[in-house]
C-alpha positions, -999 to +999 in steps of 0.1 A: +136-408+402+126-390+370+099-364+373+094-358+335+093-325+317+083-294+337+049-281+323+057-245+334+090-245+314+072-258+283+044-232+286+070-205+291+089-215+260+056-215+241+048-180+252+083-167+244+082-183+210+050-165+201+061-132+216+088-131+189+062-122+162+048-090+178+083-079+188+094-083+152+063-064+141+072-036+164+107-034+150+095-036+114+067-010+118+090+014+135+117+011+109+092+014+080+069+042+092+096+063+108+119+057+080+093+068+054+074+095+072+095+111+100+113+138+080+097+144+045+119+165+023+114+173-014+140+160-038+137+165-076+102+177-071+091+189-106+079+225-108+074+247-139+080+284-144+056+298-171+073+321-197+100+323-223+119+355-218+153+361-201+136+371-168+119+337-167+151+318-174+169+337-146+141+330-121+141+293-130+179+290-128+180+309-095+153+289-079+169+256-091+203+266-077+189+277-043+169+245-040+201+224-041+184+193-055+151+197-038+133+210-069+135+201-106+127+235-121+118+238-157+103+264-180+072+260-201+060+285-228+025+291-216-001+285-189-019+258-210+012+237-213+018+240-175-018+230-168-014+199-191+017+188-172-001+191-139-031+171-151-008+144-164+010+144-130+043+153-147+047+183-125+034+194-091+033+232-094+035+259-120+044+295-112+031+322-135+051+354-127+039+389-132+023+418-114-003+393-101+016+360-097-003+328-099+005+293-087-012+263-104-014+231-084-033+198-086-040+188-050-057+155-060-023+143-071-009+149-036-020+175-011+014+174+007+033+180-025+010+209-034+016+224+001+054+220-003+052+238-037+030+265-023+054+272+005+083+277-020+064+300-043+048+321-015+084+331-007+091+339-043+060+361-046+068+378-013+102+387-027+084+405-055+061+423-031+031+406-046+004+384-031+003+348-045-030+335-061-032+297-059-054+279-084-062+243-079-068+226-112-077+192-097-093+196-063-103+166-043-139+156-035-157+175-007-156+145+016-118+143+013-104+178+018-069+167+027-067+143-003-056+115+021-089+096+023-078+073-005-048+063+017-071+054+046-093+035+022-062+015+013-056+008+050-092-005+055-091-028+025-056-040+033-066-050+069-097-068+057-076-087+032-046-097+052-065-105+084-087-129+064-055-147+053-050-161+088-086-172+091-087-190+058-052-203+060-054-216+096-091-224+102-094-237+067-062-257+066-081-290+062-099-277+031-085-284-004-064-255-018-090-248-046-117-242-019-094-219+000-087-200-032-124-196-039-129-184-004-102-158-010-119-146-042-152-143-024-137-126+006-119-101-017-153-093-032-168-086+002-138-065+013-139-045-019-176-038-016-171-026+020-143-003+008-165+010-020-193+018+005-168+037+026-155+056-004-189+066-017-221+066+003-206+066+038-178+091+037-180+106+002-142+103-005-150+103-042-180+119-059-180+097-090-165+066-105-175+041-078-176+012-101-139+017-110-130+022-073-146-012-066-128-030-095-094-016-084-101-025-048-111-061-057-080-066-078-059-053-049-076-074-022-077-106-042-039-103-048-032-100-011-055-129-002-042-153-028-005-144-020-012-148+017-029-181+014-002-194-008+025-183+017+006-200+046+015-234+032+052-225+037+053-200+065+025-214+088+023-192+119+048-168+105+024-159+077+010-130+097+044-114+100+051-121+063+020-104+050+025-075+075+060-069+059+046-071+024+013-054+027+018-030+056+054-021+063+065-018+027+031-012+012+015+017+031+048+036+033+054+034-005+018+040-016+021+077-021-011+082+000+006+105+025+038+116+007+046+111-029+081+095-037+095+130-043+091+137-006+104+104+007+137+085+010+148+066-021+138+031-010+101+040-006+102+061-037+115+032-057+089+007-044+062+032-054+068+023-090+056-013-087+041-021-052+005-029-051-006-003-026+007+024-050-011+007-078-044+011-058-039+047-046-026+060-079-051+040-098-080+055-079-065+090-083-061+086-120-096+072-124-114+097-103-094+130-108-073+127-139-096+112-166-079+079-165-044+092-175-018+065-169-045+042-154-034+013-176+000+012-158-016+011-124-040-017-135-010-037-148+007-034-114-024-048-096-029-075-123+007-087-119+003-090-081-029-110-087-012-133-111+016-137-086-010-148-061-026-173-085+009-187-093+017-190-056-016-207-047-010-232-076+025-240-063+013-243-027-015-267-038+011-290-055+033-288-025+005-299-002-004-327-025+031-339-025+032-338+013+000-358+016+011-385-009+014-420+006+049-434+012+063-469+016+066-463+053+029-453+057+019-487+071+047-487+096+039-452+108+001-457+109+001-468+146+023-439+156+001-415+138-030-428+155-014-424+189-004-388+182-035-378+162-054-363+191-024-344+205-016-330+170-052-319+165-052-300+198-019-283+191-029-274+156-062-260+168-043-239+195-018-226+169-045-217+144-064-198+171-033-179+182-024-171+145-059-157+139-058-137+171-024-122+162-036-112+127-069-097+138-054-079+168-028-063+146 
């Protein structure tokens, strides 16, 4: 006598299938974060030696040889040239030798890079039996003494954006794509305003330029939301994992918010050139601390990600329209669909709830 399928077995399979997502997240987060941050070492970190005489050339060559690829040591004729390179983020330290040696840095560019440079030249000055004076040409705001507040702003805005993808994509699955896209734009506005409040009145991470911080944050959040909603059409419950890979694992680690590319393995340094998190972090730094130098390139990066989101949402809308188009077998299948409609609705509701819980919990 047949007893039918075992409900316990079915429930166990359901749980094990959904456990795969957090386990893959664990694997991906470990590989990404530990791979990017566990052992920062400088490579080709640009520093300048100020001067033009033989002693300056010898010092620069000696330091370059001893660094064994860690430093890219160059000479510049005067202090003003060195300062310009720092403020254009072309170098990360400039050493002025003499009886009272001075090190120029721009900590707003990267506090960790400035510390790495200071460590190197403190030893150089000590070899000359002279104390080192450190001059910071671009200090960070008083509310962000480590210079890493922009990175944590990136984290907050990212979580608000990618967690909203699951809510709009799953709970709003019955809505037309154009409505979901409008919800994404509106959600990005709210998320970016929250981020701007954090950056300004709440934590004082920046002391001016809040309008620009908001605009950059909106571009960034809107790109994530539109890409995520477009991906949901194709990935369904795997969307959370997909956006985690794109906008957390590869994004946070390549943003330059903790370590710039010159202190990271090559993969993350390469992603820094075009990933959207780097566009936000470096865009805010450029806007707030470096008088907008190179801001256009960072805006272009964020705009291209937003355009990719618009294109993906457009394609997903067409895909859904094609899926919902009537077929010649529609009449034959009508009865079957009616019988399974309630069961499908219940399962879809359960999957949507689980998807939203996964995204928000992460």
